[in-house]
DOTOR-479933 format. One record per residue: residue in three letters; x, y, z of N, C-alpha, C, CB in turn. Coordinates in steps of 0.05 Angstrom, whole numbers, plus 32768, in hexadecimal, padded with zeros to 4 digits. Glycine has a CB too. Layout:
<atoms>
ALAXYZXYZXYZXYZ ...
</atoms>
This chain:
<atoms>
MET83AE80637F77839C80617F8E838280537F868396807E7F9A GLN837880427F97835F80337F92834780477F91835A801D7FA7 GLU833780447F7D831F80557F7A8309804C7F8C831680557F5C PHE82F9805F7F9482E1805A7FA582CC804D7F9482D780747FB3 ASP82C280367F9D82AD80277F8E829580247FA182B7800C7F83 ALA828180367F9F826B80357FB2825B801B7FB08258804D7FAC ALA825780117F9882477FF97F9482547FE07FA182427FF37F76 SER826E7FDE7F9E827B7FC67FA9827B7FC57FC782987FC47F9F LEU82787FDD7FD482787FDE7FF1825C7FD97FFD82827FF97FFA ALA82487FDC7FEC822D7FD97FF682257FBB7FFA82197FE67FE3 LEU82117FB6800A82077F9B800E81FD7F907FF381F07F9B8023 PRO82017F767FEE81F97F6A7FD481DB7F6F7FCE81FE7F4C7FD5 GLY81CA7F6C7FE381AE7F717FDE81A77F8D7FD5819E7F6B7FF7 ILE81B67FA07FDF81B27FBC7FD781B97FC07FBA81C27FCF7FE9 ARG81CF7FB47FB281D87FB77F9681C47FAC7F8281F37FA97F92 GLU81B47F997F8A81A07F8D7F7881877F9D7F75819A7F717F80 LEU81827FB07F8781697FBE7F8881667FD47F7381657FCA7FA3 GLN814D7FD97F6B81477FF07F5B813680037F6D81377FE87F40 PRO813A801D7F6B812B802F7F7C810D802C7F778133804C7F76 TYR80FE80307F8D80E0802F7F8B80D680447F7880D480317FA7 GLN80C5803C7F6580BA804F7F52809E80567F5A80BB80447F35 ALA809A806E7F64807F80777F6C807080817F538081808E7F81 GLY805680857F57804680917F41805180AD7F3A802980927F49 LYS805080B47F21805A80CE7F18804C80E57F27805780D27EFA PRO805B80F77F33804F810F7F3F804381217F2A8063811E7F51 ILE802F81307F31802281437F1F803781587F16800B81527F2D GLU804881617F28805C81757F218070816B7F0C806B817E7F3A GLU807681527F0D808981477EFA807D81477EDE8091812B7F02 VAL8064813F7EDC8057813F7EC28054815B7EB7803B81317EC4 GLU804D816E7EC8804B818A7EBF806681947EB58041819C7ED6 ARG807B818D7EC3809681967EBC80A081897EA280AA818F7ED3 GLU809B816F7E9F80A581617E88809581667E6F80A681437E8E LEU807B81687E718069816A7E5A805E81867E55805381567E5C GLY806281977E69805981B27E65803B81B57E64806581BE7E4D ILE802D81A47E72800F81A57E72800681A97E8F8003818C7E66 SER7FED81B27E927FE281B87EAC7FC881A97EAF7FDE81D67EB1 ASN7FBA81AD7EC67FA181A07ECC7FA381827ECB7F8B81A97EB8 ILE7FB881787ED77FBE815B7ED77FAB814D7EEA7FDC81567EE0 ILE7FA281357EE17F9281237EF27FA5810C7EFA7F7981187EE3 LYS7FA881087F147FBA80F37F1D7FA980DC7F287FCD80FD7F33 LEU7FAB80C57F1B7F9D80AC7F237FB180967F257F8680A57F0F ALA7FC8809C7F327FDF80897F317FE7807E7F4C7FF680977F25 SER7FE0808B7F627FED80837F7B7FD9807B7F917FFE809A7F85 ASN7FC180757F897FAD806B7F9D7FA8807F7FB47FB580507FA8 GLU7FA980987FAE7FA480AD7FC27F8780B27FC57FB380C77FBB ASN7F7F80BE7FDC7F6380C57FE07F5D80DF7FD17F5E80C97FFF PRO7F4B80DD7FBD7F4580F57FAD7F37810B7FBC7F3580ED7F95 LEU7F2C81057FD47F1F811A7FE47F32812B7FF37F0B810D7FF7 GLY7F4C81247FF47F5F813380037F5E812A80217F5A81518001 VAL7F5F813E80337F5E8138804F7F458144805B7F778143805E SER7F3D813A80727F248143807F7F28815E808B7F1B812F8094 SER7F12816C80907F138187809D7F1F818580B97EF88193809D LEU7F19816F80C77F24816B80E27F43816A80E17F19815280EF VAL7F4D815C80CD7F6A815A80CA7F76817680C47F72814780B4 LYS7F6A818580B27F74819F80AB7F7581B180C47F6281AC8096 GLU7F6081B180D37F5F81C280EB7F7481BA80FF7F4381C180F8 ALA7F7781A081037F8B819681167FA7819E810E7F8981788119 LEU7FAD819C80F47FC881A380EA7FCE81C180EE7FCA819B80CD ILE7FBA81D180E87FBE81EE80EC7FC481F581097FA581FE80E2 ASN7FB681E8811B7FBA81ED81377FD481E381427FA381E08147 LYS7FE181D181337FFA81C5813C801381D481317FFB81A88133 VAL800F81E5811E802681F28110803982008123801C820580FB ASN802F820E81378040821D81498051820C815B802F822F815A GLY804B81F2815C805B81E0816E806F81D0815F804981CE817C LEU807581D78146808781C6813680A481C8813D808381CC8119 ALA80AB81DB814E80C781DD815780CE81C7816C80CD81F98163 ARG80B981BB817680BD81A5818A80BD818A817D80A781A781A0 TYR80CC8177818880CB815C817E80B0814F818480E2814B818B PRO80A7813D8173808E812F81788091811B818F80838121815F ASP807B81108199807C80FA81AC808880E2819E805F80F481B8 ALA809F80D981A780AD80C3819A809D80A9819B80C880BF81A6 ASN808C80A681AF807D808E81B28060809081A7807C808681CF GLY805880A7819E803D80AA8193802880A181A6803B809B8179 PHE802A80A981BF8018809F81D47FFA80A281CD801D80AC81EF TYR7FF280BA81C67FD680C081C27FCB80B281A87FD180DE81C0 LEU7FDB80B181937FD280A3817C7FCF808581817FE580A78164 LYS7FE2807981907FDF805D81977FC6805881A87FF8805481A6 GLN7FC0806A81BA7FA8806781CA7F8F806981B97FA8807D81E0 ALA7F8F807B81A67F78807E81957F74806581837F7B80978183 LEU7F8A805B81787F88804381687F7F802B81797FA3803D815B ALA7F8A802981917F83801381A37F65801381A97F94801481BC GLU7F5B802B81AE7F3E802D81B57F2D8027819C7F38804981BF LYS7F35803181857F24802D816D7F23801081657F2F803E8156 PHE7F3A800281677F3B7FE6815D7F3C7FD181727F547FE4814C ALA7F377FD8818B7F357FC581A17F4F7FB481A47F1D7FB3819D VAL7F667FC281A37F7F7FB581A87F8D7FC481BF7F917FB4818E LYS7FA47FBB81C77FB37FC981DC7FC97FDB81CF7FC07FB481EF ALA7FCE7FF181DC7FE1800481D27FFD7FF881CE7FE3801C81E4 ASN80047FE581DF801F7FD981DD80217FC481C680267FCB81F7 GLN800B7FC181B7800B7FB0819F80117FC081867FF17FA1819C ILE80137FDB818880147FEC817180307FF7816D800080048175 THR80397FF7815480528003814C804B8018813680677FEE8141 LEU80538030813B804D80468128806480498113804A80618137 GLY805C805280FB8070805480E6806C806C80D48071803B80D7 ASN8081807280C58080808780B18072807B8098809D809280AA GLY80588077809A804A80688086804C804A808D8054806E806A SER803B803A8081803D801D808780568011807A8024800E807D ASN8061801D8066807B8014805B809080128071808580268044 ASP80908026808280A48027809880A1800F80AA80A0804180A8 VAL8089800880B280867FF180C4808B7FD780B680697FF180D0 LEU80867FD5809C808E7FBD808D80AC7FB9808E80847FBF8070 GLU80BA7FCE808A80D87FCD808C80E17FC780A880E47FE68082 LEU80D47FD380BC80DB7FCD80D880D87FB080DE80CA7FDE80EB LEU80C37FA480D480BE7F8780D980D47F7680CD80A37F7F80CE ALA80DB7F7D80B480F07F6E80A7810B7F7180B680F37F76808A ARG81117F8980BE812B7F8E80CB812C7F8180E781307FAC80CE THR81157F7E80F381147F72810E81177F54810D80F97F79811B TYR810D7F4780F8810B7F2A80F8811A7F1B80E280EF7F2280F7 VAL81227F2980CD812D7F1B80B6814B7F2180B3811E7F23809C THR815A7F0C80AE81777F0F80A9817D7F05808D81887F0080BE ASN81967F078085819E7EFD806A819F7EDE806981B97F088063 HIS81987ED1807F81967EB4807E81797EAA807B81A17EA88098 HIS81667EBD8079814A7EB78078813E7EBA805D813B7EC7808C GLU81257EAF805A81157EB2804380FB7EC28049810E7E978036 VAL80F27ED1803680D97EE0803A80C77EDA802280DE7EFF803C ILE80AE7ED28029809B7ECA801480877EE1800F808C7EB0801D PHE80807EE57FF6806B7EF77FEE80607EEE7FD380757F157FED SER804B7EF97FCA803E7EF17FB180497F007F9980207EF47FB3 GLN80497EF37F83804D7F017F6980377F177F67804B7EED7F51 HIS803E7F2E7F5B802C7F457F5880267F527F7380127F3D7F4B ALA80367F4D7F8780327F5A7FA180427F747FA480397F477FB9 PHE803D7F837FB980497F9D7FBD80677F9B7FBB80407FA87FD8 VAL80737FAE7FAC808F7FAD7FA680A17FB07FBF80967FC37F92 VAL80967FBC7FD480A67FC07FEC80AF7FA57FF980977FD08001 TYR809F7F907FF580A67F76800180C17F6B7FF680907F627FFB PRO80C47F697FDC80DF7F607FD380F47F757FD880DE7F5A7FB5 LEU80ED7F8F7FD881007FA47FDD810D7FA17FF880F47FBF7FDA VAL80FD7F9E800D81097F9C802881177F82802C80F37FA0803E THR810C7F6D801F81197F53802181357F53801681087F3D8013 LYS81387F5E7FFE81527F5F7FF181657F727FFF814F7F677FD4 ALA815A7F87800A816B7F9B801881797F8E8030815B7FB38021 ILE816B7F7B803D81767F6E805481897F57804C81607F628066 GLY81877F4F803381977F39802981897F1E802C81B17F388038 ALA816F7F1E803381617F05803581587EFB801A81487F098048 LYS814E7EE3801881467ED77FFF81287EDC7FFA814C7EB97FFF PRO81217EEA7FE581057EEF7FDE80FA7ED67FD081027F087FCC VAL80E27ECE7FD980D47EB77FCD80B97EC17FC280D07EA07FE2 ALA80B87EC77FA980A07ED17F9C808F7EB97F9280A67EE47F85 VAL80787EB57F9E80677E9E7F9680547EA77F8080567E947FAF PRO80537E977F6A80427E9E7F5480257EA47F5D80417E887F3F ALA801A7EB97F517FFF7EC17F587FEA7EAE7F4E7FF97EDE7F4E LYS7FD37EAF7F5A7FBB7EA07F527FA57EB47F4C7FB27E8B7F67 ASP7F9D7EB67F337F897ECA7F2B7F917EE67F347F6D7EC27F37 TYR7FAB7EEC7F307FB77F067F367FB97F0B7F547FA67F1C7F2A GLY7FB27EF87F657FB37EFC7F827FC47EE67F8F7F977EFC7F8D HIS7FC27EE57FA97FD17ED37FB97FC87EB67FB67FD17EDB7FD7 ASP7FDA7EA47FB17FD57E877FB17FDE7E7D7FCD7FE47E787F9A LEU7FCB7E7D7FE07FD37E787FFC7FDE7E5B7FFF7FBB7E7B800E ASP7FD37E487FF17FDD7E2D7FF37FFA7E2B7FEA7FCC7E197FE3 ALA80007E387FD3801B7E387FC9802E7E477FDB801C7E447FAD MET80257E5D7FE780357E6C7FFA803C7E5B801280287E868002 LEU80287E4C801C802D7E3A803380417E25802C80127E2E803C ALA803E7E1A801480517E05800B806D7E0F800880477DF97FF1 ALA80707E298004808B7E358000809A7E39801A80887E4F7FF2 VAL808D7E368031809A7E3A804B80AF7E25805080847E3A8061 THR80C67E2E805980DC7E1B806080E67E23807C80F37E1D804C ASP80FA7E15808681067E1B80A081137E37809F811A7E0780A8 LYS81197E41808781267E5B808581137E72808281397E5A806D THR80F97E6B807E80E57E81807B80E27E8F809680CA7E758071 ARG80E37EA9809580DF7EB980AD80C67ECB80AB80F87EC980B4 MET80BE7ED2809380A87EE5809080987EE0807780B37F028091 ILE807E7EE48078806D7EE38061805D7EFD806080597ECA8062 PHE805E7F0B8049804E7F23804580357F1B8035805E7F398035 VAL801E7F24804080057F2080337FF67F3A80327FF47F0A8041 ALA7FF07F45801A7FE17F5E80187FC47F5880127FEE7F708001 ASN7FB27F6380237F967F5E801F7F867F7680267F8D7F468031 PRO7F7B7F8480117F7D7F7F7FF47F9A7F827FEA7F6B7F917FE5 ASN7F9F7F767FD47FBA7F777FC97FBE7F907FB77FC07F5E7FB9 ASN7FD67F9A7FB77FDD7FB07FA57FF47FA67F947FE67FCA7FB5 PRO7FF27FA77F797FE17FB87F697FC87FAA7F5D7FF07FC37F53 THR7FC27F917F657FAD7F837F577F917F867F637FB37F667F56 GLY7F907F8E7F7D7F767F927F8A7F687F797F937F657FA17F78 THR7F757F627F907F697F497F977F657F477FB57F797F317F8D PHE7F527F367FBD7F4A7F357FDA7F477F187FE27F2F7F447FDF LEU7F517F127FFA7F507EF780057F387EF480187F6A7EEF8013 PRO7F277EE180157F107EDD80277F1A7ED780437EFE7EC7801E THR7F0B7EDF80577F137EDD80737F197EC0807B7EFC7EE78085 GLU7F087EAD80737F0C7E91807B7F267E8680707EF57E808072 ALA7F2B7E8B80577F447E81804A7F5D7E8E80577F447E86802C LEU7F5B7EA8805D7F727EB680687F787EAC80847F6C7ED48069 GLU7F647EA880957F697E9E80B07F747E8180AF7F507EA080C1 GLU7F697E71809E7F727E56809B7F907E5580947F627E468086 PHE7F987E6780827FB47E69807A7FC57E7180927FB77E7E8064 ILE7FBD7E8780A07FCD7E9080B77FD07E7A80CC7FC07EA980C4 ALA7FBB7E6B80D17FBC7E5680E57FD07E4080DE7FA07E4A80E8 GLN7FD57E3D80C47FE77E2780BC80047E3080BA7FDF7E1C80A2 VAL80097E4A80BB80257E5480B880347E4C80D280267E7280B3 PRO804C7E4080D0805C7E3980E780627E5280F880767E2A80DF LYS80657E4D811280697E64812480857E71812280657E5A8140 HIS80977E65811380B17E72810F80AF7E8780F880C77E5E8109 VAL80987E8980EC80937E9C80D6807F7EB180DD808A7E8C80BD LEU80877ECA80D980747EE080DD80637EE580C480837EFA80E5 VAL80497EE780C880377EEE80B280317F0C80B5801D7EDD80B3 VAL80397F1B80A080347F3880A0801C7F3D808D804D7F488097 LEU80067F4480997FED7F49808A7FEB7F6780847FD47F3F8099 ASP7FF17F6F806C7FF17F8B80647FD57F93805B80057F8F804C GLU7FC87FA4806C7FAD7FAC80677FAB7FCA80617F9B7FA6807F ALA7FBC7FD3804F7FBD7FF080487FA27FFA803D7FD37FF58033 TYR7F937FE880307F797FEF80247F617FE480337F797FE68007 TYR7F667FDE804C7F527FD1805D7F377FE0805D7F5C7FCE8079 GLU7F387FFA80607F1F800A80637F0D8008804B7F2680278068 TYR7F18800280337F088001801B7EF97FE680187F1980058003 VAL7F007FD380287EF37FB980277ED77FBB80347F047FA38034 PRO7EC27FB280287EA87FB380357EA87FA680517E937FA58024 SER7E9C7FB380647E9E7FAB80807E957F8E80847E8D7FBD8091 GLU7E827F8580747E777F6A80787E8B7F5480707E5E7F668068 VAL7EA07F5A80617EB37F4680597ECF7F4B80647EB47F43803B ARG7ED37F6080747EED7F6580807EF47F4F80947EED7F81808E ALA7F0D7F4880937F177F3480A67F1B7F4080C17F317F27809C PRO7F157F3280D77F1A7F3C80F27F387F3880F97F087F2F8107 SER7F497F4380E97F667F3C80EA7F737F4481057F747F4A80D4 LEU7F6B7F5B81107F787F6381297F717F5181407F707F808130 ALA7F597F46813F7F517F3381547F607F1981527F337F2D8153 TRP7F687F12813A7F777EF981357F927EF981447F7C7EF48118 ILE7F9D7F1181497FB87F1281547FB97F04816F7FC17F308158 ASN7FA37F04817E7FA27EF781987FA67ED981957F887EFC81A6 GLU7F9D7ECE817F7F9F7EB1817A7FB87EAA816B7F877EA7816B TYR7FC17EBC815A7FD97EB781497FEE7ECC814F7FD17EB6812B PRO7FFF7EC7816380137EDC816B80287EE2815680207ED38184 ASN802A7ED28141803D7ED7812C80307EE8811580487EBD8120 LEU80187EF2811A800B7F038106800F7F21810D7FEC7EFD8106 VAL80167F3080F880197F4D80FA80077F5A80E580377F5680F8 VAL7FF77F6D80ED7FE67F7C80DA7FF07F9880D67FC87F7B80E3 THR7FF47FA180BE7FFD7FBC80B87FE77FCB80AA80177FBC80A8 ARG7FE47FE580B17FD07FF680A47FDC801280A17FB67FF880B5 THR7FCE802380927FD8803D808C7FC28053808C7FE6803D8070 PHE7FCB806B80907FB98082808D7FBB808F80727FBF809780A3 SER7FCB808480607FD1809080467FBA808E80327FE98084803A LYS7FA8807A80357F94807580217F7A808180287F918057801D ALA7F68807280367F4D807C803B7F4D8095804D7F3D80668049 TYR7F618098805E7F6280AF80707F6E80C880637F7280A88089 GLY7F7B80C4804B7F8480DB803C7F9D80E880467F6F80EF803B LEU7FAF80D980537FC780E5805F7FE180DC80517FC980DF807C ALA7FE080D680377FF780CB8029800F80DE802B7FF080C6800C GLY800B80F8802B8021810B802C802E810E8046801781258023 LEU80218103805B802D81058076803A80EC80808017810E808A ARG803480D58073804080BB807A803A80B38097805F80BD8076 ALA802480A5809A801C809B80B48011807F80B1800780AE80C1 GLY801E806C80BF8015805180BE801B804380D98024804280A8 TYR8012802A80DB8015801C80F480137FFE80F0800180268109 ALA801E7FF08103801B7FD38104800E7FCB811F80377FC58101 VAL7FFE7FB7811E7FF27FAB81367FFC7F8E81387FD37FAD8137 SER80077F87814F80137F6D815180117F63816E80307F6E8148 ASN801C7F4B817280217F42818D80337F57819B802F7F26818D ALA802E7F5C81B5803C7F7181C3805A7F6C81C380337F7281E0 ALA80637F5281C4807F7F4C81C4808C7F5481A980847F2E81C9 VAL807D7F50819380877F58817980897F76817780747F4E8162 ALA80757F84818180757FA28180808D7FAC8191805B7FAD818B ASP80927FA081A780A87FA981B880C37FA781A980A97F9881D2 LEU80C77F92819B80E07F8E818C80E27FA2817580E27F728182 MET80CC7FA6816780CC7FB9815180D27FD5815B80B07FB98142 ASN80C77FDC817280CB7FF7817D80E77FFB818680B87FFC8193 ARG80F67FE6818A81127FE9819281247FF3817C811D7FCE819D ILE811C7FEC8163812C7FF6814C811F800C813D81327FDE8139 ARG81078013814480F98029813681088043813B80DC802B8141 GLN810B805281268118806C81288108807F813A811C8079810C PRO8116808D814C810880A1815D80FA80B5814B811C80AF8170 PHE80E280BC815380D280D1814480CD80C8812780E180EC8144 ASN80C980AE812280C480A6810780A880AE80FD80C680878104 MET809780B8810F807E80C58107808080E28110806580B78112 ASN807F80F580FE808381108105806A811C8112808A812180ED GLU806C8134811D80568140812D803D8144811C805F815B8138 LEU8040814D81038029815180F2801B813780EB8031816080D9 ALA802B812280E6801F810880E0801080FD80F8803580F580D8 LEU801B80FF8110800D80F781287FF38106812C801F80FA8141 THR7FF5812081287FDD8131812C7FC7812B81187FE5814E812A ALA7FCF812880FE7FBC812380E97FAF810780ED7FCA812480CE ALA7FBF80F380F47FB480D880F87F9F80D8810E7FCA80C480FE MET7FA580E681247F9280E8813A7F7880F581317F9E80F98151 ALA7F7A810A81227F62811881187F53810781047F698133810C ALA7F6180F980F37F5580E880DE7F4480D280EB7F6A80DC80CC LEU7F4E80C781017F3F80B2810E7F2480BC81197F4F80A68125 GLN7F2280D6811F7F0A80E1812A7EF580E881157F1180F9813B ASP7EFD80E980FC7EEB80F280E77EE080DA80D87EF9810580D3 GLU7ECD80CD80E47EC180B580D87EB180BD80BF7EAF80A780EC ALA7EA480D480BF7E9580DD80A87EA680DF808F7E8780F880AE PHE7EBE80EB80927ED080ED807B7ED880D280717EE980FE8083 LEU7EDE80C080837EE680A5807B7ED08097806B7EED80948094 GLN7EB8809980757EA1808C80687E9C8099804C7E88808D8079 HIS7E9F80B3804B7E9C80C180317EB180B7801D7E9D80E08035 SER7ECA80B480277EDF80AA80167ED9808E800B7EFA80AA8025 ILE7ECF807D801C7EC7806280147EB1806380007EBF8051802D GLN7E9D807480047E8780767FF17E9080807FD67E7280897FFD VAL7EA080957FD57EAA80A07FBC7EBA808A7FAD7EBC80B87FC1 ASN7EC9807B7FBB7ED980657FAF7EC680507FA37EEC80597FC3 ALA7EB280487FB27EA080337FA97E91803C7F907E8B802C7FBF GLU7E8880557F8F7E7B80607F787E8D80617F607E6E807B7F7E GLY7EA6806B7F657EB9806C7F4F7EC180517F447ED2807B7F58 MET7EC3803D7F567EC980227F4D7EB380177F3C7ECE80107F66 ALA7E9A801C7F437E8480127F337E84801E7F177E6980177F41 GLN7E8B80387F167E8B80467EFD7EA2803C7EEA7E8E80647F01 ILE7EBA80387EF67ED080317EE57ECD80147EDB7EEB80357EF3 THR7EC280027EEC7EBE7FE77EE37EA97FE67ECC7EB57FD57EFA ALA7E957FF87ECE7E817FFA7EB97E8D80047E9F7E69800C7EC2 PHE7E9F80187EA27EAD80227E8B7EBE800D7E7E7EC0803A7E94 CYS7ECD7FFD7E8E7EDD7FE87E837ECB7FD37E747EED7FDA7E99 ASP7EB57FCC7E807EA37FB97E747E997FC37E597E8B7FB27E87 SER7E927FDC7E587E877FE87E407E9B7FEB7E2A7E7A80027E45 HIS7EB57FEB7E327ECB7FEF7E1E7EDA7FD57E197EDE80047E28 GLY7ED07FBF7E237EDD7FA57E1F7EF97FA37E2C7EE07FA17E02 LEU7EFD7FB17E417F167FB07E507F147F9D7E677F1F7FCC7E5A SER7F257F8A7E697F257F787E807F347F857E977F317F5C7E79 TYR7F2D7F7E7EB07F397F897EC77F397F757EDE7F2A7FA37ED0 ILE7F497F7A7EF27F4B7F697F0A7F387F757F1F7F687F677F15 PRO7F237F667F267F107F707F3B7F207F797F547EFB7F5B7F42 SER7F1A7F917F5D7F2A7F9D7F727F1A7FA47F8B7F377FB77F68 HIS7F277FA07FA27F1B7FA87FBC7F2A7FC07FC87F1C7F917FD0 GLY7F3B7FCD7FB87F497FE57FC17F3D7FFE7FB67F667FE37FB9 ASN7F4D80137FB47F44802D7FA87F5180317F8D7F4A80457FBB PHE7F54801B7F7E7F61801B7F647F5780027F557F80801B7F67 ILE7F5C80027F3B7F557FEB7F2B7F6B7FE77F167F397FEE7F1E THR7F737FCE7F127F887FC87EFE7F7B7FBD7EE57F9D7FB47F0A ILE7F7F7FCC7ECF7F717FC67EB67F857FBC7EA17F637FE07EAB ARG7F7C7FA87E927F8D7F9C7E7D7F897FAB7E637F877F7E7E7A PHE7F9E7FB77E587F9D7FC57E3F7FAC7FB67E297FA97FE17E42 GLY7FB77F9E7E307FC57F8E7E1D7FE17F987E187FB67F8D7E03 GLY7FEB7F907E0080077F977DFA800D7FB47DF7800F7F897DE2 ASN7FF97FC57DF57FFE7FE17DF17FF97FF17E0B7FEC7FED7DDC ALA7FFB7FE37E227FF67FF17E3C800A80087E407FF97FDD7E53 ALA802380047E39803780197E3D803080317E2B8053800F7E37 ASP8026802B7E13801F80407E00800680507E0B801980347DE4 VAL7FF380417E157FDB804E7E217FE380607E387FC780397E2B TYR7FF680577E497FFF80677E5F800B80817E56801480577E6F GLN801D80807E42802A80987E38801580AB7E2B803F80917E23 LYS800280A17E1C7FEE80B17E107FDC80BE7E247FDD80A17DFC LEU7FD680B07E3A7FC680BC7E507FD680D37E5D7FBE80A67E65 LEU7FF080CF7E60800180E47E6B7FFF80FD7E5B801E80DA7E6D LEU800080FA7E41800081117E2F7FE581207E30800581087E12 LYS7FD081117E397FB6811D7E3C7FB181277E597FA0810A7E34 GLY7FC781257E697FC581307E857FB9811D7E997FB581487E84 VAL7FBA81037E937FAF80EF7EA67FC580DC7EAE7F9680E07E9A ILE7FCC80DB7EC87FE180C97ED17FD580B07EDD7FF380D87EE6 VAL7FDC80997ED27FD580807EDE7FEF80717EE57FC2806E7ECB ARG7FED80587EED8005804A7EF6800C80327EE6800280427F13 PRO802380317ED8802C80197ECB803380047EE08044801E7EB9 VAL802E7FEB7EDB80347FD67EEE80447FC07EE1801A7FCA7EFA ALA80547FC77ECD80667FB37EC1807A7FA87ED580747FBF7EA8 GLY80827FB97EE880947FB17EFD80897F9C7F0F809D7FC97F0C TYR806F7F987F0F80627F847F1E805B7F6B7F0D80487F8F7F2B GLU80697F697EF680647F537EE380487F547ED780697F387EF1 LEU803E7F6D7ED380247F717EC780287F857EB0800F7F7B7EDC PRO80387F7F7E9C803E7F927E8780277F9B7E7580547F877E75 GLU80117F8B7E757FFA7F927E657FE57FA17E747FEF7F797E59 HIS7FEA7FA87E8D7FD77FB57E9E7FE07FD17EA67FD27FA47EB7 LEU7FCC7FE27EAD7FD17FFB7EBA7FBF7FFC7ED37FCB80137EA7 ARG7FC980087EE87FB9800B7F017FAE80277F017FCA80057F1A VAL7F94802A7F067F8680437F077F7A80477F227F7180457EF1 SER7F82805D7F307F7780637F4A7F5B806F7F467F8880777F5A ILE7F49806B7F5A7F2F80767F587F3080937F627F1B80667F69 GLY7F2780A67F507F2880C27F577F0C80CD7F5A7F3680D27F42 LEU7F0A80E77F5B7EF080F47F5C7EE180F07F417EF381137F62 PRO7EC680F37F407EB880EE7F277EC380FE7F107E9B80F67F2B GLU7ECA81177F147ED581277EFE7EF1811D7EF57ED681447F06 GLU7F0081127F087F1A81077F017F1780ED7EF17F2B81027F1A MET7F0480DD7EF97EFF80C47EEA7EF480CB7ECE7EEC80B27EF9 ALA7EE480DF7ECC7ED980E77EB27EEF80F07EA07EC580FE7EB6 ALA7F0480FD7EAB7F1B81067E9A7F2A80ED7E907F2E81187EAB PHE7F2D80D97EA07F3980C07E987F2A80B37E827F3D80AD7EB0 TYR7F0F80B17E857EFE80A57E707F0080B47E567EE180A47E7A ARG7EFF80CF7E577F0180DF7E3F7F1C80DA7E317EFE80FD7E45 ALA7F3180DA7E417F4C80D77E367F4F80BC7E287F6280DA7E4C TYR7F4580A77E357F47808D7E297F37808B7E0F7F3E80777E3D ASP7F1F80967E107F0E80957DF77F1C80A57DE17EF380A27DFD GLU7F2980BB7DE77F3880CA7DD37F4F80B97DC77F4380E47DDE ILE7F5D80AB7DD87F73809A7DCF7F6980847DBC7F81808C7DE7 VAL7F5280787DC37F4780637DB27F3E806F7D977F2F80557DC0 ALA7F3180867D987F2880937D7F7F3F809B7D6D7F1780AC7D86 GLU7F5580A57D797F6C80AD7D6A7F7980957D5D7F8180BC7D7C ALA7F7A807E7D6B7F8580667D617F75805C7D497F8880517D77 GLN7F5B805E7D4B7F4980547D367F4B80667D1D7F2C80537D40 SER7F50807F7D217F5180927D0A7F6C80927CFC7F4A80AD7D12 SER7F8080877D097F9B80897CFD7FA080727CE97FB080877D14 
</atoms>
């Protein structure tokens, strides 16, 4: 009898994929190394947690969890539309922004198409591209960020989508408004430009691009954002896309019913109302960024200037060794060798005491190396 071969039955693109590797959870490090008081600076989470308004809203919602959530997320869409001066029918809600990125690819890309993204860009872009069976086109980075001219030159008749992360993860690089709009204006209309703004809130207001307003002029532009970072809702998975209404309509046709659960909808609504918490999160991040860049400068460590809530630091050929030694000292950071940055580690910005623990741990590693 013929044996069952799961791999041979799967789509070719699926067989080529490697599972997404998230930052190590605190519980895993505790379990594997038998240590406690772990500091996690690996997943670009908000070190302040969630706002008091979110906590209160979630407590009040617990008794209603036996009911299905609003499948269309009416009130959250209304709140987003009001806050960002767009229309509710331009919004697609998702289980984190990863969900809407995949929805976009599934709506518009087939195995006959090509998808363009930058080297060192978010791993989900090639992941969803290969899963569909489309051809990934990774354009070499320029100064660790997007080379917009090269990305434009890579467009062919088969190109259906371009992913642009601004700021970029894991490098933190940022595209100026003028250059970004000039690029979008030149992209042919048979190509969707997906502008991933997961770290939008951390960008100083004076240099933020008016990306949502651009959608009126460039109907092939889609902007994605998340509540996972500055709003502190990573554990609930809440994200959204803003697009031309016709694009949103098509995405919503394949969106899974109830892809945003009741607690995520509730928390996102409350988070939008707590401007003080958002501004405090931005302030803590700015102060932490200034401190860690000063630390790197004083220790002769080069780094990629970042507009996110993380910084990617070059440790040279011993980056993997530094990562493991930091783990043993109870500090989790993020290796980025999978992003073709084997000599770098990405460090999320934490609370002052968390950053101090990272500084102490690194200084201890250097001292131990010098004494050996």
